[in-house]
C-alpha positions in Angstrom: 1.8 9.9 -14.7 -0.6 10.7 -17.6 -4.0 9.2 -17.5 -3.0 6.4 -15.3 -2.4 6.8 -11.6 0.6 4.7 -10.1 -0.2 3.8 -6.5 2.4 1.8 -4.4 1.6 -0.3 -1.4 4.2 -0.3 1.4 4.5 -1.5 4.8 6.4 -4.0 7.2 6.3 -7.6 7.4 2.9 -9.0 8.7 0.7 -6.1 7.5 -0.5 -8.6 4.8 -0.2 -6.3 1.7 -1.3 -9.3 -0.5 -4.8 -9.3 1.2 -5.2 -5.8 0.5 -4.5 -6.3 -3.2 -7.0 -9.0 -3.3 -9.7 -7.0 -1.4 -9.1 -3.9 -3.8 -9.7 -6.0 -6.7 -12.5 -8.2 -5.6 -10.6 -11.4 -6.8 -7.7 -13.5 -5.8 -4.8 -11.4 -7.4 -2.0 -11.8 -5.0 -1.3 -15.5 -4.8 1.8 -14.7 -6.7 4.0 -17.6 -6.5 3.4 -18.3 -10.1 3.8 -14.8 -11.1 6.9 -13.6 -9.3 9.8 -15.5 -8.3 9.6 -14.5 -4.5 8.5 -11.7 -2.3 11.7 -9.7 -3.0 10.4 -8.8 -6.4 8.3 -5.6 -6.9 4.9 -6.5 -8.5 2.2 -4.5 -10.2 -1.5 -5.0 -11.1 -2.5 -3.0 -14.1 -5.3 -2.9 -16.7 -5.7 -5.7 -19.0 -5.1 -3.6 -22.0 -2.1 -1.5 -21.2 -1.3 1.9 -22.7 2.2 1.9 -24.4 3.3 4.6 -21.9 2.3 2.4 -18.8 4.5 -0.5 -20.3 7.4 2.0 -20.6 6.9 3.3 -17.2 6.8 -0.2 -15.6 10.0 -0.9 -17.5 11.6 2.3 -16.4 10.7 1.4 -12.8 12.2 -2.0 -13.4 8.8 -3.8 -12.5 9.0 -7.1 -14.4 6.2 -8.9 -12.6 2.8 -7.8 -13.7 -0.9 -9.0 -13.3 -3.3 -7.7 -15.7 -6.9 -7.1 -14.2 -10.0 -5.4 -15.3 -10.8 -3.6 -11.9 -7.8 -1.3 -12.4 -8.9 0.9 -15.3 -7.4 4.2 -14.0 -4.9 3.0 -11.5 -1.8 0.6 -11.6 -1.1 -0.7 -8.1 2.5 -1.5 -7.2 3.4 -3.9 -4.3 6.7 -3.0 -2.7 9.0 -5.2 -0.7 8.8 -5.1 3.2 10.8 -2.3 4.4 11.7 -3.9 7.7 13.4 -6.8 5.8 17.2 -7.7 6.7 17.9 -7.1 3.1 19.0 -3.6 2.9 18.1 -3.3 -0.8 14.4 -3.7 0.0 14.5 -0.4 1.9 16.5 1.3 -1.1 14.0 0.0 -3.6 11.2 1.6 -1.7 13.0 4.8 -1.1 13.7 5.0 -4.8 10.1 4.3 -6.0 8.2 6.4 -3.7 9.1 9.8 -5.2 8.3 8.3 -8.6 4.8 7.2 -8.0 1.7 9.2 -7.7 0.6 7.8 -4.4 1.5 5.5 -1.5 -0.7 3.3 0.5 1.1 2.8 3.7 -0.3 -0.4 5.5 -0.1 -0.6 9.3 -1.3 -3.2 11.5 -2.3 -3.0 15.2 0.9 -4.8 16.5 3.6 -2.8 14.7 1.9 0.5 14.0 4.4 2.4 16.2 7.4 0.6 14.8 10.4 3.1 15.1 12.0 1.8 11.8 8.7 2.9 10.1 8.4 6.2 11.6 11.8 7.6 12.5 13.9 6.1 9.9 11.4 6.0 7.2 8.0 8.1 7.2 9.7 11.1 8.9 12.3 11.1 6.4 9.8 11.1 3.5 7.3 13.7 5.0 8.3 16.1 2.2 6.1 13.7 -0.1 3.3 13.8 2.4 0.7 14.8 -0.2 1.4 11.5 -1.9 0.5 9.4 1.1 -2.7 7.3 2.1 -2.6 5.4 5.4 -4.5 2.3 6.3 -4.6 0.4 9.5 -5.4 -3.3 8.6 -6.5 -6.1 10.8 -9.0 -4.1 12.8 -10.9 -7.3 13.5 -8.3 -8.1 16.0 -9.4 -5.1 18.0 -12.3 -4.2 20.2 -14.0 -1.0 19.0 -12.9 1.0 22.0 -9.3 -0.2 21.4 -9.7 0.7 17.7 -10.5 4.3 18.5 -7.4 4.5 20.8 -5.0 2.8 18.3 -6.5 5.0 15.5 -5.8 8.2 17.6 -2.5 7.2 18.7 -1.4 6.4 14.9 -2.8 9.8 13.9 -0.7 11.6 16.6 2.4 9.6 15.7 1.9 10.4 12.0 1.6 14.0 12.9 4.9 13.9 14.8 6.4 12.4 11.6 5.1 15.5 9.7 1.9 14.2 8.2 -0.8 16.5 9.5 -4.5 15.5 8.9 -3.6 12.4 6.8 -6.1 10.2 5.1 -6.2 7.1 7.4 -8.6 4.2 6.6 -9.5 1.5 9.1 -9.7 -1.9 7.3 -10.1 -5.7 7.8 -8.9 -6.9 4.3 -9.1 -10.5 5.0 -10.8 -11.3 8.4 -11.2 -15.1 8.9 -14.7 -16.4 8.1 -16.3 -13.0 7.4 -16.4 -10.3 4.7 -13.8 -7.6 4.5 -14.5 -4.4 6.3 -13.9 -0.8 5.2 -12.8 -1.9 1.7 -15.5 -0.2 -0.3 -14.8 3.3 0.7 -11.1 2.7 0.5 -11.3 1.1 -2.9 -13.5 4.3 -4.0 -10.8 6.6 -2.7 -8.0 4.9 -4.3 -9.6 4.3 -7.7 -11.8 7.3 -8.0 -10.8 10.3 -5.8 -7.0 10.4 -6.0 -5.9 13.0 -8.5 
């Protein structure tokens, strides 16, 4: 989408997408109660000085809630509604936006990474857009190192069955209690610098 890359963050309830926003930006961006009416709303973090084309595109995508931040010079990050919500339009909103953005960060956690709603009803159906996807397993601080290897491999196998061969999969702890985030530096570099 021109000079700016539009990346959406998607996932199910409990993957804590807001913590990934905060870790990517390095500051508290996603305490959003003042900036958005509720978690139903699609939200974007964009460069402080927006190009006119970016503003037009955000309006075209019907993204009214925006936070300007200096960290996102080449990238606009969009927070999508949870796809496992009881509100049908949440899923419709995600399905509508995914083909219209440059990339999708799909966030998993160790408890729900094999959720059939995600794999059978969603990711498998969107595998034609596989080149747009980056996957992240959040909350790895809740796993022992040996379990992390097992879960990561199982997730890779599940994604392969969905049609995503050799996907980019990052292991993260975006907001571990009492300690610094893990895996965020390399992930941030990939999202902000290496996606083309």
